[in-house]
C-alpha positions as CSV (number, residue, x, y, z in Angstrom):
1,M,10.3,76.4,48.9
2,V,11.5,76.1,45.3
3,V,14.9,77.3,46.4
4,Y,15.2,74.3,48.7
5,W,14.5,71.9,45.9
6,V,16.9,73.6,43.6
7,A,19.7,73.5,46.2
8,L,18.8,69.8,46.8
9,A,19.2,69.1,43.1
10,F,22.5,71.0,43.0
11,F,24.0,69.0,45.8
12,A,22.8,65.7,44.2
13,V,24.6,66.7,41.0
14,V,27.8,67.7,42.9
15,T,27.8,64.4,44.8
16,N,27.3,62.3,41.7
17,S,29.7,64.2,39.4
18,S,32.5,64.2,42.0
19,G,32.3,60.4,42.2
20,V,32.4,60.1,38.4
21,V,35.4,62.4,38.2
22,M,37.3,60.4,40.9
23,K,36.5,57.1,39.2
24,V,37.7,58.4,35.8
25,R,41.0,59.7,37.3
26,V,41.6,56.5,39.3
27,N,40.9,54.3,36.2
28,D,43.2,56.3,34.1
29,T,46.0,55.9,36.6
30,L,45.6,52.2,37.5
31,P,46.8,49.3,35.4
32,Q,44.1,47.4,33.4
33,S,43.9,44.6,35.9
34,E,43.2,46.8,38.9
35,R,40.6,49.2,37.4
36,F,37.1,49.7,38.8
37,S,34.3,48.5,36.6
38,W,31.7,51.1,35.6
39,W,28.8,49.3,37.0
40,N,30.5,48.8,40.3
41,R,28.8,51.1,43.0
42,D,31.7,50.9,45.5
43,A,32.1,54.6,46.2
44,R,34.1,54.1,49.3
45,G,36.6,51.9,47.5
46,V,37.0,54.5,44.8
47,S,37.4,57.3,47.3
48,R,40.0,55.3,49.3
49,K,42.0,54.5,46.2
50,Y,41.7,58.1,45.0
51,R,43.1,59.4,48.4
52,Q,46.1,57.1,48.0
53,L,46.8,58.2,44.5
54,F,46.1,61.9,44.9
55,P,46.7,62.7,48.6
56,D,46.4,66.5,48.2
57,S,43.0,66.4,46.5
58,Y,39.8,67.6,48.2
59,L,37.3,65.7,46.0
60,P,36.7,62.8,48.4
61,D,35.8,65.3,51.1
62,V,33.5,67.2,48.8
63,E,31.7,64.0,47.9
64,R,31.3,62.9,51.5
65,Y,30.2,66.2,52.9
66,S,27.9,67.0,49.9
67,F,26.2,63.7,50.4
68,W,25.4,64.4,54.1
69,L,24.4,68.0,53.2
70,F,22.1,66.5,50.6
71,L,20.4,64.3,53.2
72,V,20.0,67.3,55.6
73,M,18.5,69.4,52.9
74,L,16.1,66.6,51.9
75,A,15.0,66.3,55.6
76,A,14.5,70.1,55.8
77,C,12.5,70.1,52.6
78,V,10.2,67.3,53.8
79,I,9.7,68.9,57.2
80,A,9.0,72.3,55.5
81,S,6.5,70.8,53.1
82,L,4.6,69.0,55.9
83,Q,4.1,72.1,58.0
84,K,0.9,74.0,57.5
85,P,1.2,77.7,56.8
86,N,-0.4,80.0,59.5
């Protein structure tokens, strides 16, 4: 059961760190007037702009699929913890 929670934490870190990396690269590329603010939580907007600026990158896909994998792993952990051992 501990392995599930460690994997869940790993995917949460991957999802969060890929979003931060994309925001840093986008903000370094854009002019001052078009940059995203750091407190803005618009992950889709950052991902969309990142895809436009870096079309060959795989980071937007990693962020999207790791988020959904995180949710699936969370559901699996909850279901596994609710079941009684035989």
